[in-house]
MARBA-3410 file (N, C-alpha, C, O; in Angstrom, 1 decimal):
229
12.4,-37.5,-147.0,13.5,-38.6,-146.3,14.9,-38.1,-146.7,15.8,-38.2,-145.9 ~ 15.0,-37.7,-148.1,16.3,-37.2,-148.5,16.6,-35.7,-147.7,17.8,-35.4,-147.5 ~ 15.9,-34.9,-147.2,16.5,-33.6,-146.4,16.8,-34.3,-144.9,17.8,-33.9,-144.3 ~ 15.9,-35.4,-144.5,16.1,-35.7,-143.1,17.6,-36.5,-143.2,18.4,-36.4,-142.3 ~ 17.7,-37.3,-144.2,19.1,-37.8,-144.0,20.2,-37.0,-144.3,21.3,-37.2,-143.8
20.2,-35.9,-145.1,21.0,-34.6,-144.9,21.2,-34.0,-143.6,22.4,-33.7,-143.3 ~ 20.3,-33.7,-142.9,20.2,-33.4,-141.7,21.3,-34.4,-140.7,22.3,-34.0,-140.3 ~ 20.9,-35.6,-140.6,21.6,-36.4,-139.8,22.8,-36.7,-140.1,23.6,-37.0,-139.2 ~ 23.4,-36.6,-141.6,24.5,-36.7,-141.9,25.4,-35.3,-141.4,26.5,-35.5,-141.0 ~ 25.0,-33.9,-141.4,25.3,-33.0,-141.3,25.6,-32.9,-139.6,26.6,-32.3,-139.2
24.7,-33.6,-138.9,24.8,-33.3,-137.6,26.1,-34.4,-137.1,26.9,-34.0,-136.3 ~ 26.1,-35.5,-137.7,27.3,-36.3,-137.4,28.3,-35.9,-137.7,29.2,-36.3,-137.1 ~ 28.6,-35.0,-138.7,29.8,-34.4,-139.5,30.4,-33.4,-138.3,31.5,-33.4,-137.9 ~ 29.2,-32.6,-138.0,29.8,-31.5,-137.0,30.2,-32.1,-135.6,31.1,-31.6,-134.9 ~ 29.5,-33.2,-135.3,29.8,-33.9,-134.0,31.2,-34.4,-134.1,32.0,-34.4,-133.1
31.6,-35.1,-135.4,33.0,-36.1,-135.5,34.0,-34.6,-135.6,35.1,-34.8,-135.2 ~ 33.7,-33.4,-136.0,34.7,-32.6,-136.1,35.0,-32.0,-134.8,36.1,-31.5,-134.7 ~ 33.9,-31.9,-133.8,34.1,-31.5,-132.6,35.1,-32.3,-131.8,36.0,-31.8,-131.1 ~ 35.0,-33.7,-132.0,35.8,-34.5,-131.0,37.0,-34.4,-131.7,38.0,-34.5,-131.0 ~ 37.2,-34.4,-133.0,38.8,-34.6,-133.6,39.3,-33.4,-133.5,40.5,-33.4,-133.9
38.7,-32.1,-133.2,39.6,-30.9,-133.2,40.0,-30.7,-131.6,39.2,-30.7,-130.7 ~ 41.3,-30.4,-131.5,42.0,-30.1,-130.3,41.5,-28.9,-129.6,41.0,-28.0,-130.3 ~ 41.7,-28.8,-128.1,41.2,-27.7,-127.5,42.5,-26.8,-127.7,43.7,-27.1,-127.5 ~ 41.8,-25.7,-128.1,42.9,-24.5,-128.1,42.8,-23.6,-126.7,41.8,-23.0,-126.4 ~ 44.0,-23.7,-126.2,44.3,-22.9,-124.9,45.4,-22.7,-124.7,46.3,-23.3,-125.3
45.6,-21.5,-123.7,47.0,-21.3,-123.2,48.0,-22.2,-122.8,47.7,-23.1,-122.0 ~ 49.2,-22.0,-123.3,50.1,-23.2,-122.6,51.3,-22.4,-121.9,52.1,-21.6,-122.4 ~ 51.4,-23.0,-120.5,52.1,-22.2,-119.7,53.0,-23.3,-118.9,52.5,-24.1,-118.2 ~ 54.3,-23.1,-119.2,55.4,-23.9,-118.6,55.9,-23.4,-117.5,56.2,-22.2,-117.6 ~ 56.1,-24.0,-116.5,56.5,-23.6,-115.4,57.7,-23.4,-115.2,58.4,-24.2,-115.8
58.5,-22.3,-114.3,59.8,-22.3,-113.9,60.7,-23.5,-113.6,60.3,-24.3,-112.8 ~ 61.7,-23.9,-114.1,62.6,-25.0,-113.9,62.2,-26.6,-114.6,62.6,-27.7,-114.3 ~ 61.3,-26.1,-115.5,60.8,-27.5,-116.2,61.6,-28.2,-117.2,61.8,-27.5,-118.2 ~ 62.2,-29.3,-117.3,63.1,-30.0,-118.1,62.5,-31.1,-118.9,62.4,-32.2,-118.5 ~ 62.2,-30.7,-119.9,61.8,-31.7,-121.1,62.4,-31.4,-122.4,61.7,-30.9,-123.2
63.8,-31.8,-122.8,64.4,-31.0,-123.8,64.0,-31.5,-125.2,64.2,-31.0,-126.3 ~ 63.2,-32.6,-125.0,62.7,-33.2,-126.4,61.3,-33.2,-126.5,60.7,-33.8,-127.4 ~ 61.0,-32.7,-125.9,59.3,-32.3,-125.9,58.9,-30.9,-126.5,59.3,-29.8,-126.0 ~ 58.0,-30.9,-127.5,57.8,-29.5,-128.4,56.2,-29.3,-127.7,55.4,-30.1,-127.2 ~ 56.2,-28.0,-127.8,54.9,-27.4,-127.1,54.4,-26.4,-128.0,55.1,-25.6,-128.5
52.9,-26.5,-128.3,52.4,-25.8,-129.3,50.9,-25.1,-128.7,50.1,-25.8,-128.0 ~ 50.8,-23.7,-129.2,49.6,-22.9,-128.7,48.7,-22.3,-129.7,49.0,-21.4,-130.5 ~ 47.6,-22.7,-129.5,46.6,-21.8,-130.5,45.8,-20.8,-130.0,45.5,-20.8,-128.8 ~ 45.4,-19.9,-130.8,44.6,-19.0,-130.5,44.7,-18.2,-128.9,43.8,-17.6,-128.5 ~ 45.8,-18.4,-128.3,46.1,-17.7,-127.2,47.7,-17.9,-127.2,48.3,-18.5,-128.1
48.3,-17.3,-126.0,49.7,-17.0,-125.6,50.2,-18.5,-125.2,49.5,-19.3,-124.7 ~ 51.7,-18.5,-125.4,52.6,-19.6,-124.8,53.6,-18.8,-124.0,54.4,-18.0,-124.4 ~ 53.4,-19.2,-122.6,54.3,-18.4,-121.6,55.4,-19.8,-121.1,55.1,-20.9,-120.9 ~ 56.5,-19.3,-121.2,57.7,-20.2,-120.8,58.5,-19.3,-119.5,59.1,-18.3,-119.6 ~ 58.1,-20.1,-118.3,59.1,-19.5,-117.3,60.7,-19.4,-117.5,61.3,-19.6,-118.6
61.3,-19.3,-116.3,62.8,-19.1,-116.3,63.4,-20.4,-116.0,62.6,-21.2,-115.5 ~ 64.8,-20.8,-116.2,65.3,-21.8,-116.1,64.6,-23.1,-116.7,64.6,-24.2,-116.1 ~ 64.1,-23.0,-117.7,63.3,-24.0,-118.5,64.3,-24.5,-119.5,65.2,-23.8,-120.0 ~ 64.1,-26.0,-119.9,64.7,-26.6,-121.0,63.7,-27.4,-121.9,63.1,-28.4,-121.4 ~ 63.4,-27.0,-123.2,62.3,-27.7,-124.0,62.6,-27.9,-125.4,63.7,-27.5,-125.9
61.5,-28.6,-126.1,62.0,-28.6,-127.5,61.6,-27.4,-128.5,62.0,-26.2,-128.2 ~ 60.9,-27.5,-129.5,60.2,-26.7,-130.3,59.4,-25.8,-129.5,58.9,-26.5,-128.5 ~ 58.8,-24.5,-129.6,57.6,-23.6,-129.4,57.1,-23.1,-130.4,57.8,-22.5,-131.2 ~ 55.9,-23.3,-130.7,55.1,-22.6,-131.7,54.1,-22.1,-131.3,53.5,-22.7,-130.4 ~ 53.6,-21.0,-131.9,52.2,-20.3,-131.4,51.3,-19.7,-132.8,51.8,-19.0,-133.7
50.2,-20.2,-132.8,49.4,-19.5,-133.7,48.3,-18.5,-133.2,47.6,-18.9,-132.3 ~ 48.2,-17.3,-133.6,47.3,-16.4,-133.0,47.7,-16.2,-131.5,46.8,-16.5,-130.6 ~ 48.6,-15.8,-131.1,49.4,-15.6,-129.7,50.6,-15.3,-129.6,51.5,-15.6,-130.5 ~ 51.0,-14.6,-128.7,52.4,-14.6,-128.1,53.0,-15.4,-127.6,52.5,-16.2,-126.8 ~ 54.4,-15.4,-127.9,55.5,-16.3,-127.3,56.4,-15.4,-126.1,57.3,-14.7,-126.5
56.0,-15.6,-124.8,57.0,-15.0,-123.6,57.9,-16.1,-123.2,57.4,-17.2,-122.8 ~ 59.2,-15.9,-123.3,60.3,-16.9,-122.4,60.9,-16.1,-121.3,61.1,-14.9,-121.5 ~ 61.2,-16.7,-120.3,61.8,-16.0,-119.1,63.2,-16.3,-119.4,63.7,-16.6,-120.5 ~ 63.8,-16.0,-118.1,65.5,-15.8,-118.3,66.1,-17.4,-118.0,65.6,-18.3,-117.2 ~ 67.2,-17.4,-118.8,68.1,-18.6,-118.7,67.3,-19.8,-119.0,67.4,-20.8,-118.3
66.5,-19.9,-120.3,66.0,-21.0,-120.7,66.5,-21.4,-122.1,67.0,-20.5,-122.8 ~ 66.5,-22.5,-122.5,66.9,-23.2,-123.5,65.9,-24.0,-124.3,65.2,-24.8,-123.7 ~ 65.7,-23.5,-125.9,64.6,-24.0,-126.4,65.3,-24.4,-128.0,66.3,-23.9,-128.5 ~ 64.6,-25.4,-128.6,65.0,-25.4,-130.0,64.4,-24.3,-131.1,64.8,-23.1,-131.0 ~ 63.6,-24.7,-131.9,62.9,-23.5,-132.8,61.9,-22.7,-132.1,61.2,-23.2,-131.2
61.8,-21.5,-132.4,60.8,-20.7,-131.6,60.0,-20.1,-133.1,60.6,-19.6,-134.1 ~ 58.6,-20.2,-133.0,57.9,-19.7,-134.2,56.4,-19.3,-134.0,55.5,-20.0,-133.6 ~ 56.5,-18.2,-134.2,55.1,-17.4,-134.2,54.3,-17.1,-135.4,54.9,-16.5,-136.3 ~ 53.0,-17.4,-135.7,52.6,-16.8,-137.0,51.8,-15.5,-136.7,52.1,-14.6,-137.5 ~ 50.9,-15.2,-135.6,50.2,-14.0,-135.4,50.4,-13.7,-133.9,49.6,-13.7,-133.0
51.9,-13.3,-133.9,52.1,-13.0,-132.3,53.6,-12.5,-132.0,54.5,-12.9,-132.8 ~ 53.8,-11.9,-131.2,55.0,-11.4,-131.1,55.9,-12.5,-130.2,55.4,-13.3,-129.6 ~ 57.5,-12.3,-130.2,58.4,-13.3,-129.5,59.1,-12.6,-128.5,59.6,-11.6,-128.9 ~ 59.2,-12.8,-127.2,60.0,-12.2,-126.4,60.9,-13.0,-125.6,60.4,-13.9,-124.9 ~ 62.2,-12.8,-125.7,63.0,-14.0,-125.0,63.6,-13.2,-123.7,63.7,-12.0,-123.9
63.9,-13.7,-122.6,64.7,-13.2,-121.4,65.9,-13.3,-121.7,66.4,-14.0,-122.6 ~ 66.6,-12.5,-120.6,68.2,-12.7,-120.5,68.6,-13.9,-120.3,68.0,-14.7,-119.6 ~ 69.8,-14.0,-121.0,70.8,-15.3,-121.0,69.9,-16.6,-121.5,69.9,-17.7,-121.0 ~ 69.1,-16.4,-122.6,68.1,-17.6,-123.0,68.8,-18.0,-124.2,69.6,-17.3,-124.8 ~ 68.5,-19.3,-124.8,69.3,-19.8,-125.9,68.3,-20.4,-127.0,67.4,-21.2,-126.5
68.2,-20.3,-128.0,67.3,-20.9,-129.2,68.2,-21.4,-130.2,69.3,-20.9,-130.3 ~ 67.7,-22.3,-131.1,68.2,-22.7,-132.3,67.9,-21.7,-133.6,68.7,-21.5,-134.5 ~ 66.6,-21.2,-133.4,66.3,-20.4,-134.4,65.0,-19.6,-133.9,64.3,-20.2,-133.0 ~ 64.6,-18.5,-134.3,63.3,-17.6,-133.9,62.9,-17.0,-135.3,63.7,-16.5,-136.1 ~ 61.6,-17.1,-135.4,60.9,-16.5,-136.5,59.7,-16.1,-136.1,59.1,-16.6,-135.1
59.0,-15.1,-136.9,57.6,-14.6,-136.4,57.2,-14.3,-137.9,58.1,-14.1,-138.8 ~ 55.8,-14.2,-138.2,55.3,-13.8,-139.7,54.8,-12.4,-139.3,55.2,-11.5,-140.0 ~ 53.8,-12.3,-138.3,53.1,-11.0,-138.0,53.3,-10.7,-136.5,52.5,-11.0,-135.6 ~ 54.4,-10.2,-136.1,54.7,-9.9,-134.9,56.2,-9.5,-134.7,57.1,-10.0,-135.4 ~ 56.5,-8.5,-133.7,58.1,-8.2,-133.3,58.9,-9.6,-132.8,58.3,-10.7,-132.6
59.9,-9.4,-132.6,60.9,-10.3,-131.8,61.7,-9.4,-131.0,62.4,-8.6,-131.5 ~ 61.8,-9.6,-129.6,62.6,-9.0,-128.8,63.2,-10.0,-128.0,62.7,-11.0,-127.6 ~ 64.8,-9.5,-127.8,65.5,-10.4,-127.1,66.3,-9.6,-126.0,66.7,-8.5,-126.2 ~ 66.6,-10.1,-124.7,67.2,-9.7,-123.7,68.5,-9.3,-123.9,69.0,-9.1,-125.0 ~ 69.2,-9.3,-122.7,70.7,-9.3,-122.7,71.5,-10.8,-122.8,71.1,-11.6,-122.0
72.4,-11.0,-123.6,73.1,-12.2,-123.2,72.3,-13.6,-123.8,72.6,-14.7,-123.6 ~ 71.4,-13.1,-124.7,70.5,-14.3,-125.8,71.3,-14.4,-126.7,72.0,-13.6,-127.3 ~ 71.3,-15.8,-126.9,72.1,-16.4,-128.2,71.2,-17.3,-129.0,70.4,-18.0,-128.4 ~ 71.3,-17.3,-130.4,70.5,-17.9,-131.6,71.4,-18.5,-132.3,72.3,-17.8,-132.9 ~ 71.2,-19.9,-132.4,72.5,-20.8,-133.4,72.2,-20.1,-134.7,73.1,-19.4,-135.2
71.0,-20.2,-135.3,71.0,-20.2,-136.6,70.3,-18.6,-136.7,70.7,-17.6,-136.1 ~ 69.2,-18.6,-137.8,68.4,-17.2,-138.0,67.5,-16.5,-137.3,66.7,-17.2,-136.7 ~ 67.4,-15.2,-137.2,66.1,-14.5,-136.2,65.5,-13.8,-137.7,66.2,-13.2,-138.5 ~ 64.1,-14.2,-137.7,63.5,-13.5,-139.0,62.1,-13.0,-138.6,61.4,-13.7,-137.9 ~ 61.8,-11.8,-139.3,60.3,-11.6,-139.0,59.9,-11.2,-140.3,60.8,-10.8,-141.0
58.8,-11.2,-140.7,58.1,-10.7,-142.1,57.5,-9.3,-141.6,58.2,-8.3,-141.8 ~ 56.4,-9.3,-140.9,55.8,-8.0,-140.5,56.1,-7.8,-138.9,55.3,-8.3,-138.1 ~ 57.2,-7.1,-138.5,57.5,-6.9,-137.2,59.1,-6.5,-136.9,60.0,-7.0,-137.6 ~ 59.3,-5.7,-136.1,60.7,-5.3,-135.7,61.5,-6.3,-135.1,60.9,-7.1,-134.3 ~ 62.6,-6.5,-135.2,63.8,-7.2,-134.3,64.5,-6.4,-133.2,64.9,-5.3,-133.5
64.7,-6.7,-132.3,65.6,-5.8,-131.2,66.4,-6.7,-130.1,65.9,-7.6,-129.4 ~ 67.7,-6.4,-130.3,68.4,-7.1,-129.4,68.9,-6.0,-128.3,69.4,-5.0,-128.6 ~ 68.7,-6.3,-126.9,69.4,-5.4,-126.1,70.8,-5.2,-125.8,71.3,-4.2,-125.4 ~ 71.3,-6.3,-126.1,72.9,-6.3,-126.1,73.4,-7.4,-125.5,72.8,-8.1,-124.7 ~ 74.8,-7.7,-125.9,75.7,-8.7,-125.6,75.1,-10.2,-126.0,75.4,-11.2,-125.3
74.4,-10.2,-126.9,74.1,-11.3,-127.7,74.7,-11.7,-128.8,75.5,-10.9,-129.5 ~ 74.3,-13.2,-129.3,75.1,-13.5,-130.4,74.2,-14.2,-131.3,73.4,-14.9,-130.7 ~ 74.1,-14.2,-132.4,73.3,-14.6,-133.7,74.1,-15.3,-134.6,74.8,-14.7,-135.4 ~ 74.0,-16.5,-134.6,74.7,-17.5,-135.6,74.8,-17.2,-137.0,75.8,-17.1,-137.7 ~ 73.2,-16.9,-137.5,73.1,-16.7,-138.8,72.8,-15.3,-139.5,73.7,-14.4,-139.6
71.7,-15.1,-140.1,71.3,-13.9,-140.7,70.2,-13.3,-139.5,69.7,-14.0,-138.6 ~ 70.0,-12.0,-139.5,68.9,-11.2,-139.0,68.2,-10.4,-140.1,68.9,-9.5,-140.7 ~ 67.0,-10.7,-140.4,66.4,-10.3,-141.4,64.8,-10.0,-141.1,64.2,-10.5,-140.1 ~ 64.3,-9.2,-141.8,62.8,-8.3,-141.8,62.4,-8.0,-143.0,63.2,-7.4,-143.6 ~ 61.2,-8.2,-143.6,60.7,-7.4,-144.8,59.9,-6.0,-144.3,60.2,-4.9,-144.8
58.9,-6.3,-143.5,58.3,-4.8,-143.0,58.6,-4.7,-141.4,57.7,-5.0,-140.5 ~ 59.7,-4.3,-141.2,59.9,-3.9,-139.6,61.3,-3.7,-139.5,62.1,-4.4,-140.1 ~ 61.8,-2.7,-138.5,63.0,-2.4,-138.1,63.9,-3.2,-137.4,63.4,-4.0,-136.6 ~ 65.2,-3.2,-137.7,66.1,-4.1,-137.1,67.0,-3.1,-136.1,67.7,-2.2,-136.6 ~ 67.0,-3.3,-134.9,68.0,-2.7,-133.7,68.7,-3.6,-133.0,68.2,-4.4,-132.2
70.3,-3.5,-133.2,71.0,-4.4,-132.5,71.9,-3.5,-131.5,72.2,-2.4,-131.7 ~ 72.3,-4.2,-130.5,73.0,-3.5,-129.4,74.2,-4.3,-128.8,74.0,-5.2,-127.9 ~ 75.4,-4.2,-129.2,76.5,-5.1,-128.7,76.2,-6.2,-128.9,75.9,-6.9,-127.9 ~ 76.0,-6.7,-130.4,75.5,-8.1,-130.6,76.6,-8.5,-132.0,77.1,-7.8,-132.9 ~ 76.7,-9.7,-131.9,77.4,-10.4,-132.9,76.6,-11.2,-133.7,75.9,-12.2,-133.4
76.9,-10.8,-134.9,75.8,-11.5,-136.1,76.9,-12.4,-137.0,77.8,-11.9,-137.7 ~ 76.6,-13.7,-136.9,77.5,-14.4,-137.9,77.0,-14.4,-139.3,77.8,-15.0,-140.1 ~ 75.9,-13.9,-139.7,75.7,-14.0,-141.1,75.4,-12.5,-141.6,76.2,-11.6,-141.3 ~ 74.2,-12.3,-142.3,73.9,-11.1,-142.7,72.9,-10.1,-142.2,72.0,-10.6,-141.6 ~ 72.8,-8.9,-142.2,71.8,-8.1,-141.5,71.0,-7.5,-142.9,71.5,-6.8,-143.7
69.6,-8.0,-143.0,69.0,-7.3,-144.1,67.6,-6.9,-143.8,67.1,-7.2,-142.8 ~ 67.0,-6.3,-144.7,65.6,-5.8,-144.8,65.1,-5.5,-146.0,65.9,-5.6,-146.9 ~ 63.7,-5.0,-146.4,63.2,-4.6,-147.4,62.7,-3.2,-147.0,63.2,-2.2,-147.5 ~ 61.5,-3.3,-145.9,61.1,-2.0,-145.8,61.3,-1.5,-144.4,60.4,-0.8,-143.8 ~ 62.5,-1.8,-143.7,62.6,-1.4,-142.6,63.8,-0.3,-142.4,64.6,-0.1,-143.3
64.0,0.4,-141.0,65.2,1.0,-140.9,66.2,0.0,-140.0,65.7,-0.8,-139.3 ~ 67.5,0.2,-140.3,68.3,-0.5,-139.3,69.3,0.3,-138.4,70.1,1.1,-138.9 ~ 69.2,-0.1,-137.3,70.3,0.6,-136.4,71.2,-0.2,-135.7,70.6,-0.9,-134.8 ~ 72.4,-0.2,-135.7,73.2,-0.9,-135.0,74.2,-0.2,-134.0,74.9,0.6,-134.6 ~ 74.5,-0.4,-133.0,75.3,0.4,-132.0,76.0,-0.5,-131.0,75.9,-1.7,-130.9
76.8,0.3,-130.5,77.8,-0.1,-129.2,78.6,-1.3,-129.8,78.7,-2.4,-129.2 ~ 79.1,-1.1,-130.6,80.0,-2.2,-130.8,79.5,-3.3,-131.7,80.4,-4.2,-132.0 ~ 78.5,-3.4,-132.2,77.7,-4.4,-132.8,78.7,-4.9,-133.9,79.4,-4.1,-134.4 ~ 78.8,-6.4,-134.3,79.8,-6.8,-135.3,79.1,-7.6,-136.3,78.5,-8.6,-135.8 ~ 79.0,-7.5,-137.6,78.5,-8.3,-138.4,79.3,-8.7,-139.3,79.8,-7.9,-140.1
79.5,-10.3,-139.4,80.3,-10.8,-139.9,80.3,-10.9,-141.4,81.2,-11.2,-142.1 ~ 78.9,-10.7,-141.9,78.4,-10.9,-143.5,78.1,-9.3,-143.8,78.8,-8.4,-143.4 ~ 77.1,-9.2,-144.5,77.1,-7.9,-145.4,75.7,-7.2,-144.6,74.9,-7.9,-143.9 ~ 75.6,-5.9,-145.0,74.4,-5.2,-144.7,73.6,-4.9,-145.9,74.0,-4.2,-146.8 ~ 72.3,-5.5,-146.0,71.7,-5.4,-147.2,70.2,-4.7,-147.0,69.4,-4.7,-146.0
70.0,-4.0,-148.2,68.4,-3.3,-148.2,68.0,-3.7,-149.7,68.6,-3.4,-150.7 ~ 66.9,-4.4,-149.6,66.4,-5.0,-150.9,65.3,-4.3,-151.2,64.6,-3.7,-150.4 ~ 65.3,-4.3,-152.5,64.1,-3.6,-153.4,62.8,-4.0,-152.6,62.6,-5.1,-152.3 ~ 61.9,-3.0,-152.4,60.4,-3.3,-151.8,59.7,-4.4,-152.9,59.6,-4.2,-154.1 ~ 59.2,-5.3,-152.2,58.2,-6.1,-153.1,57.0,-6.3,-152.7,56.8,-6.7,-151.6
56.0,-6.0,-153.6,54.5,-6.0,-153.2,54.5,-4.6,-152.3,55.4,-3.9,-152.1 ~ 53.3,-4.5,-152.0,52.9,-3.0,-151.1,53.3,-3.4,-149.7,53.3,-4.5,-149.1 ~ 53.6,-1.9,-149.3,54.0,-2.0,-147.8,53.5,-1.0,-147.3,53.3,0.0,-147.9 ~ 53.2,-1.3,-145.8,52.8,-0.2,-145.0,53.5,1.0,-144.7,53.0,1.9,-144.2 ~ 54.9,0.8,-145.0,55.9,1.8,-144.7,55.7,2.9,-145.6,55.7,2.7,-146.8
55.6,4.2,-145.1,55.6,5.6,-145.9,57.2,5.6,-146.9,58.3,5.1,-146.6 ~ 56.6,6.2,-148.0,57.7,6.0,-149.2,58.9,6.7,-148.9,59.5,7.3,-149.9 ~ 59.2,6.8,-147.6,60.8,7.5,-147.5,61.8,6.5,-147.9,61.6,5.4,-148.4 ~ 63.0,7.0,-147.6,64.1,6.2,-148.0,64.3,5.5,-146.4,64.0,5.9,-145.3 ~ 65.0,4.2,-146.8,65.1,3.6,-145.3,66.2,4.2,-144.7,67.1,4.5,-145.4
66.3,4.5,-143.3,67.1,5.1,-142.5,68.2,4.0,-141.8,67.8,3.2,-141.0 ~ 69.5,4.1,-142.1,70.6,3.3,-141.7,71.6,3.8,-140.9,72.5,4.4,-141.4 ~ 71.5,3.7,-139.7,72.4,4.3,-138.6,73.6,3.3,-138.2,73.3,2.3,-137.7 ~ 74.8,3.5,-138.4,76.1,2.6,-138.1,76.5,3.2,-136.8,77.1,4.3,-137.0 ~ 76.4,2.9,-135.7,77.0,3.9,-134.6,78.4,3.5,-134.1,79.2,2.9,-134.8
78.6,3.8,-133.0,80.1,3.8,-132.5,80.5,2.5,-132.2,80.0,1.7,-131.5 ~ 81.7,2.3,-133.1,82.6,1.0,-132.8,82.0,-0.2,-133.3,82.3,-1.3,-132.8 ~ 80.9,0.3,-134.5,80.3,-1.2,-135.0,81.4,-1.4,-136.1,82.1,-0.4,-136.5 ~ 81.5,-2.8,-136.5,82.2,-3.3,-137.5,81.5,-4.4,-138.5,81.1,-5.6,-138.2 ~ 81.4,-3.9,-139.6,80.7,-4.7,-140.8,81.7,-5.3,-141.6,82.1,-4.7,-142.6
82.1,-6.5,-141.2,83.1,-7.2,-142.3,82.9,-7.2,-143.9,83.8,-7.1,-144.7 ~ 81.6,-7.5,-144.0,81.1,-7.4,-145.4,80.9,-6.3,-146.2,81.8,-5.5,-146.1 ~ 80.0,-6.0,-146.8,79.9,-4.8,-147.7,78.4,-4.4,-147.3,77.6,-5.1,-146.6 ~ 78.1,-3.4,-147.9,76.8,-2.6,-147.9,76.1,-2.4,-149.2,76.5,-1.5,-150.0 ~ 75.1,-3.3,-149.3,74.3,-3.4,-150.6,73.2,-2.9,-150.4,72.4,-3.3,-149.6
72.8,-1.6,-151.3,71.5,-0.9,-151.4,70.9,-1.1,-152.8,71.4,-0.7,-153.8 ~ 69.8,-1.8,-152.8,69.0,-1.7,-154.0,68.0,-0.8,-154.4,67.3,-0.9,-155.4 ~ 68.0,0.2,-153.3,67.1,1.2,-153.5,68.0,2.6,-152.8,69.2,2.4,-152.6 ~ 67.3,3.7,-152.5,68.0,4.8,-152.3,67.8,4.6,-150.5,66.7,4.1,-150.1 ~ 68.8,5.0,-149.7,68.6,4.9,-148.3,69.3,6.3,-147.7,69.9,7.0,-148.4
69.0,6.5,-146.6,69.7,7.6,-145.6,70.6,6.8,-144.8,70.2,5.9,-144.1 ~ 71.9,7.3,-144.9,72.8,6.6,-144.3,73.7,7.4,-143.3,74.1,8.5,-143.6 ~ 73.9,7.0,-142.1,74.7,7.6,-141.3,75.6,6.7,-140.4,75.1,5.7,-139.8 ~ 77.0,7.1,-140.4,78.0,6.3,-140.2,78.9,6.9,-139.1,79.6,7.8,-139.5 ~ 79.0,6.5,-137.9,79.7,7.2,-137.0,81.3,7.0,-137.4,81.7,6.0,-137.8
82.0,8.0,-137.1,83.7,8.1,-137.5,84.3,6.9,-137.0,85.2,6.4,-137.6 ~ 83.9,6.4,-135.9,84.9,5.2,-135.3,84.1,3.7,-135.9,84.5,2.5,-135.5 ~ 83.2,3.8,-136.8,82.8,2.4,-137.4,83.7,2.0,-138.3,84.4,2.9,-138.8 ~ 83.8,0.9,-138.7,84.4,0.2,-139.9,83.5,-0.3,-140.6,82.6,-0.9,-140.0 ~ 83.4,-0.2,-141.8,82.4,-0.9,-143.0,83.2,-1.1,-144.2,84.2,-0.5,-144.5
82.6,-2.1,-144.8,83.0,-2.5,-146.3,82.7,-1.3,-147.4,82.7,-0.1,-147.2 ~ 82.6,-1.9,-148.7,82.1,-1.0,-149.7,80.8,-0.9,-149.8,80.1,-1.9,-149.5 ~ 80.4,0.4,-150.2,78.9,0.7,-150.4,78.5,0.4,-151.8,79.1,1.0,-152.7 ~ 77.8,-0.4,-152.0,77.5,-1.0,-153.4,75.9,-0.8,-153.7,75.0,-1.1,-152.9 ~ 75.6,-0.2,-154.8,74.1,0.0,-155.4,73.7,1.5,-155.5,74.3,2.4,-156.1
72.5,1.5,-154.9,71.8,3.1,-155.0,72.4,4.1,-154.3,73.3,3.8,-153.4 ~ 72.1,5.2,-154.6,72.7,6.4,-154.0,72.0,6.6,-152.6,70.8,6.5,-152.5 ~ 72.8,7.0,-151.7,72.2,7.6,-150.4,71.9,8.8,-150.3,72.7,9.6,-150.8 ~ 70.7,9.3,-149.8,70.1,10.7,-149.6,70.4,11.4,-148.5,70.9,10.9,-147.4 ~ 70.0,12.7,-148.7,70.1,13.2,-147.6,71.3,13.7,-146.8,71.3,14.0,-145.6
72.3,13.8,-147.6,73.7,14.1,-147.0,74.7,12.9,-147.0,75.9,13.0,-146.9 ~ 74.0,11.7,-147.1,74.6,10.5,-147.2,75.7,10.4,-145.9,75.1,10.5,-144.8 ~ 77.0,10.2,-145.9,77.5,9.9,-144.9,77.7,11.1,-143.8,78.0,12.3,-144.3 ~ 77.7,11.0,-142.4,78.0,12.0,-141.6,78.2,11.5,-140.3,78.5,12.1,-139.4
END
């Protein structure tokens, strides 16, 4: 009798969970959709947003987020998946835990762009109001204005084509284990780049600065393999 009761209880529990759990499927938002106060979430599949869209927050777990051109969102967040924004799109903030972030031309983000395990790439003519930061992943910015800091732990940094950083450039000491080979971080500061703040290095880096670039003071660890060139 006891075993039979346990079996019935287990069956009822499984049935209850099946009813209560949401269906996990791909979310697709068509071109031109306007719902600025509605949030969209996808689990175990991708979240695809068309062009000329205006919505609230976007979040995905175990799936990528793909956003078309000329679209406006609030917070964009992915746990296990990359984020890709089209040209001339706008978000309040963008972050990814395990996945890279790629942004097209003329994209703008009001606050921070952050990735834990993945690179951050901005094609050009974009503007980030806050910080651009990674833990394990490179940062590549082209013709981009950053209102805050550019910082990493275990990634290379490449600033090109007149990128302007209002804050500091920072390379932090590695924390925990990293997939990165134990070489020095490579920091490339290209033509006409301006860093209004200073360069803080908590470990050795390989630093390359174009003669036309303007940077602040270099503070912290020594740079290796010839230093400035």
